[in-house]
C-alpha positions in Angstrom: 0.0 0.0 0.0 2.8 2.4 0.9 4.4 1.6 -2.5 1.2 2.5 -4.4 1.0 5.8 -2.5 4.6 6.6 -3.3 4.2 6.0 -7.0 1.1 8.2 -7.1 3.0 11.1 -5.5 5.9 10.6 -7.9 3.6 10.7 -10.9 1.9 13.8 -9.5 5.3 15.5 -9.3 6.4 14.5 -12.8 3.2 15.5 -14.7 3.8 19.3 -14.7 7.3 19.0 -16.0 6.4 18.4 -19.8 4.0 21.4 -19.6 6.7 23.6 -18.3 9.1 22.3 -20.9 6.7 23.1 -23.8 6.1 26.8 -22.9 8.0 28.9 -25.5 10.4 31.7 -24.5 9.3 35.4 -25.0 9.6 36.6 -28.6 12.6 38.9 -29.2 11.4 42.1 -30.9 12.8 45.5 -31.9 10.7 48.6 -31.2 10.7 52.3 -32.1 8.6 55.2 -30.8 5.6 56.7 -32.6 6.3 60.3 -33.7 4.0 63.2 -34.3 4.1 65.5 -37.4 2.0 67.9 -39.4 1.2 66.1 -42.7 -1.4 65.9 -45.3 -3.5 62.8 -45.9 -3.3 60.8 -49.1 -5.6 58.5 -51.0 -4.4 55.6 -53.1 -5.9 55.9 -56.5 -5.3 53.6 -59.5 -4.4 55.1 -62.9 -2.7 53.9 -66.0 0.8 54.0 -67.5 0.9 56.0 -70.7 3.4 57.4 -73.2 3.2 61.2 -73.3 5.0 61.4 -76.7 4.1 59.1 -79.5 5.3 59.7 -83.0 4.1 58.1 -86.3 7.5 57.9 -87.9 7.5 58.4 -91.6 9.9 58.7 -94.5 10.8 61.8 -96.6 11.1 60.0 -99.9 9.2 57.3 -101.8 10.6 53.8 -102.1 10.2 50.1 -101.7 10.9 48.6 -98.3 13.7 46.1 -98.6 14.8 45.7 -94.9 12.9 46.1 -91.7 14.9 46.3 -88.4 12.2 46.4 -85.8 8.9 44.9 -84.7 6.2 45.8 -82.2 7.9 46.0 -78.7 11.4 46.6 -80.0 13.5 49.0 -77.9 15.5 51.5 -80.1 17.8 54.4 -79.5 17.8 57.7 -81.3 19.4 57.2 -84.8 18.8 53.5 -84.9 17.5 52.3 -88.4 13.9 51.3 -88.5 13.3 50.7 -92.2 15.5 50.7 -95.3 14.3 51.5 -98.8 15.6 50.2 -102.1 18.5 52.4 -103.3 19.4 50.7 -106.7 18.1 53.6 -108.8 19.7 56.2 -106.6 23.1 54.5 -106.8 22.8 54.1 -110.6 22.0 57.8 -111.0 25.0 58.7 -108.8 27.3 56.6 -111.0 25.9 58.4 -114.1 26.4 61.8 -112.6 30.0 61.0 -111.5 30.9 59.9 -115.0 29.3 63.1 -116.5 31.4 65.1 -114.0 34.5 63.3 -115.0 33.9 64.1 -118.7 33.2 67.8 -117.9 36.3 68.0 -115.8 38.3 66.6 -118.7 36.8 69.1 -121.1 37.5 71.9 -118.7 41.2 70.9 -118.5 41.3 70.9 -122.3 39.7 74.3 -122.5 42.0 75.6 -119.8 45.0 74.7 -121.9 43.4 76.3 -124.9 42.7 79.5 -122.9 46.3 79.8 -121.9 47.5 79.4 -125.4 45.0 81.9 -126.8 45.9 84.4 -124.1 49.5 84.2 -125.1 48.6 84.6 -128.8 46.2 87.5 -128.0 49.1 89.5 -126.5 51.1 89.1 -129.6 48.1 89.8 -131.9 48.3 86.3 -133.3 44.7 85.4 -132.3 41.5 87.4 -132.4 39.7 88.6 -129.4 36.5 86.8 -130.5 38.2 83.5 -130.5 39.6 84.0 -127.0 36.2 85.2 -125.6 34.4 82.1 -127.2 36.8 79.8 -125.5 36.5 81.6 -122.2 32.7 81.4 -122.2 32.8 77.7 -123.1 35.1 77.1 -120.2 32.8 79.0 -117.8 29.8 77.1 -119.1 31.5 73.8 -118.4 32.3 75.1 -114.9 28.7 75.9 -114.2 27.6 72.4 -115.5 30.1 70.8 -113.1 28.8 72.8 -110.2 25.2 71.8 -111.2 26.3 68.1 -111.2 27.9 68.5 -107.8 24.6 69.8 -106.4 22.8 66.9 -108.1 25.2 64.4 -106.5 24.7 66.1 -103.1 20.9 65.7 -103.6 21.3 62.0 -104.5 23.6 61.5 -101.6 21.0 63.0 -99.3 18.3 60.8 -100.9 20.6 57.8 -100.2 20.8 58.8 -96.6 17.0 59.4 -96.4 16.5 55.9 -97.7 17.1 54.6 -94.2 14.3 55.8 -91.9 15.8 56.2 -88.4 14.3 56.6 -84.9 14.0 60.3 -83.9 14.4 59.5 -80.2 14.9 56.7 -77.7 11.7 54.7 -77.5 9.6 51.6 -77.9 7.9 50.5 -81.1 4.2 50.4 -80.3 2.9 49.3 -83.7 4.5 48.3 -87.0 2.5 49.9 -89.9 4.5 48.8 -92.9 6.2 45.5 -93.8 9.0 44.5 -96.2 7.9 44.6 -99.8 5.5 47.5 -99.4 5.8 50.8 -101.3 5.7 54.0 -99.2 5.2 57.6 -100.3 6.7 60.6 -98.6 4.9 61.1 -95.3 3.7 57.5 -95.0 4.2 56.3 -91.4 6.1 53.1 -91.1 5.6 52.6 -87.3 4.3 54.2 -84.1 7.2 55.0 -81.7 6.7 56.0 -78.0 9.4 57.9 -76.2 10.8 56.2 -73.1 11.9 59.6 -71.7 8.2 60.7 -71.5 6.5 58.1 -69.4 3.5 59.3 -67.3 0.8 57.9 -65.0 -2.6 59.3 -65.7 -4.9 59.3 -62.6 -8.5 60.4 -62.5 -9.1 62.6 -59.5 -12.1 64.5 -58.2 -12.2 68.2 -59.2 -12.2 69.0 -55.5 -8.6 67.7 -55.2 -7.2 69.7 -58.1 -5.9 72.6 -56.0 -4.0 70.3 -53.7 -1.9 68.9 -56.5 1.2 71.1 -57.0 3.4 70.6 -60.2 6.8 69.4 -59.2 5.7 67.6 -56.1 6.9 64.1 -55.6 4.7 61.1 -54.6 5.0 57.4 -54.4 3.9 55.1 -57.3 3.3 51.4 -57.2 3.1 49.2 -60.3 2.1 45.8 -58.9 2.4 44.0 -62.3 6.2 44.7 -62.2 6.5 44.6 -58.4 7.8 48.1 -58.7 7.9 51.0 -56.1 9.1 54.2 -57.6 8.7 58.0 -57.1 6.8 60.2 -59.5 6.7 63.9 -60.2 3.5 65.8 -60.7 3.6 67.5 -64.1 0.1 69.0 -64.1 -3.6 68.6 -64.8 -5.0 67.9 -68.3 -7.2 71.0 -69.0 -10.2 69.0 -70.0 -12.6 67.5 -67.3 -14.9 64.5 -67.6 -18.5 65.8 -68.2 -20.3 63.2 -66.2 -18.0 62.3 -63.4 -16.5 65.8 -63.0 -13.1 64.2 -62.7 -9.8 65.7 -63.8 -6.8 63.8 -65.1 -3.6 64.2 -63.2 -0.3 63.6 -65.1 2.6 62.2 -63.1 6.0 61.7 -64.7 7.8 58.5 -63.8 11.1 56.9 -65.0 11.0 54.1 -67.5 11.6 50.5 -66.4 11.7 47.4 -68.5 8.4 45.8 -68.9 6.3 48.9 -68.8 3.4 48.8 -71.3 0.8 51.3 -72.3 -2.4 51.2 -70.1 -0.7 49.1 -67.4 -2.3 49.8 -63.9 -0.4 52.0 -61.5 -1.4 53.2 -58.1 -0.5 56.6 -56.8 -0.8 58.1 -53.3 -2.6 61.4 -54.1 -2.9 64.3 -51.6 -6.5 64.3 -50.4 -6.5 66.9 -47.6 -4.6 69.9 -46.2 -1.9 69.3 -43.5 -3.0 68.1 -40.1 -1.4 66.5 -37.1 -0.8 62.8 -37.7 1.2 60.1 -36.0 4.0 58.4 -38.0 5.2 54.8 -37.7 7.6 52.9 -39.9 6.1 50.9 -42.7 7.8 47.8 -41.2 5.6 48.2 -38.1 2.4 47.6 -40.1 1.4 44.0 -40.5 -1.8 42.5 -42.1 -3.6 39.8 -40.2 -7.1 38.5 -40.8 -7.5 41.1 -43.5 -6.8 44.0 -41.2 -3.8 46.3 -40.9 -2.4 46.6 -37.4 0.7 47.4 -35.4 2.0 45.7 -32.2 2.9 47.7 -29.2 4.4 46.3 -25.9 2.7 46.6 -22.5 3.7 44.7 -19.4 5.9 42.5 -21.4 3.2 41.4 -23.8 2.4 42.2 -27.4 -0.8 44.3 -27.8 -2.4 44.4 -31.3 -3.7 47.9 -32.3 -5.7 48.2 -35.5 -4.8 51.2 -37.6 -6.1 53.1 -40.6 -3.3 54.3 -42.8 -4.0 57.9 -44.0 -0.6 58.8 -45.5 2.2 56.8 -47.1 5.5 58.7 -47.3 8.7 56.9 -48.1 9.4 54.3 -45.4 6.8 55.8 -43.0 3.0 55.8 -42.8 0.7 58.3 -41.1 -2.2 57.0 -38.9 -5.0 58.7 -37.0 -3.8 60.1 -33.7 -6.7 58.5 -31.9 -5.3 55.1 -32.6 -1.7 55.5 -31.4 -0.2 57.9 -28.9 3.0 59.7 -29.7 6.0 58.1 -27.9 4.3 54.7 -27.8 6.7 51.8 -28.7 5.7 49.8 -31.8 7.4 46.6 -33.0 9.3 46.9 -36.3 11.2 43.6 -36.3 9.6 40.3 -35.2 6.0 41.5 -35.6 5.3 39.2 -38.5 5.2 36.2 -36.1 3.5 37.8 -33.1 0.1 37.1 -31.7 -2.0 39.2 -29.3 -0.9 38.9 -25.6 2.2 36.9 -26.6 5.1 37.5 -24.2 7.9 39.5 -25.8 11.4 40.7 -24.9 12.7 44.0 -26.3 16.2 43.5 -27.6 16.8 46.9 -29.2 15.1 50.3 -28.9 
């Protein structure tokens, strides 16, 4: 009987040990303090990527397309060839003009020698003045013909150069309008080219927000399709409003990145109010759990979840309503992704 009682007591002492062993240690976290600042609220609005400068590139001369260097989507630099026209007739005309010039040059050399001889004879009265004048005028006529041929050769050389249609600026080919084997006339577009130095985001905003948007102001832009976070510069408002919605179009300049296409979605954080007192926390402090955005603060050694509504996004910080977080309150910026409400925590850095 004593043995049974002893074993029961021993089991009672050993049972709590596994429970104590399974209790996890406090989570190690890093915190920073909430700050207060006068700042304007922003609203995230979705717009589209667009090319502000699109050119229908055309040729200056007529001709048959013999080579095509680009296709839709091709990236080109200013001066790169787009299309090359047939130059067989131009080159043949140049050969003919060069031979004519050589013949005229030979005749001029011959008349030059004759002029020197007649000039000498004229001084000794061995030749008539009429003969000398006729030879002089023939020499000048040949000189004018050679100058005319020189100009025709320059024109043909220019035509030869214009036979290659080149990109007027750095850009992307949006559409190919002509193909190899087609005849084009002067002014016929061969492709539509968009400048990569003039990329904008167009966002429809309420007319009530127009006065808040200042040209030259910088604001964050997110292009989710490219997993891209960039900074844009407000360039102005399109001076034509939508009749029904009473919306205006805001133009925001952005730098080009590979993969950008026309009409791709882009989100912009647009100013939606005048400045007011907000509390700022680092972006790293905000986590999303159960479909809600929240931050974790620390009280009595435990993690306390505080739901927040983000009013402003600015660089690596976000602004929240002052009623949700007090200035100076510590918020977790590292280790918060694995926290749960009321979980014990240990602050390792502040």
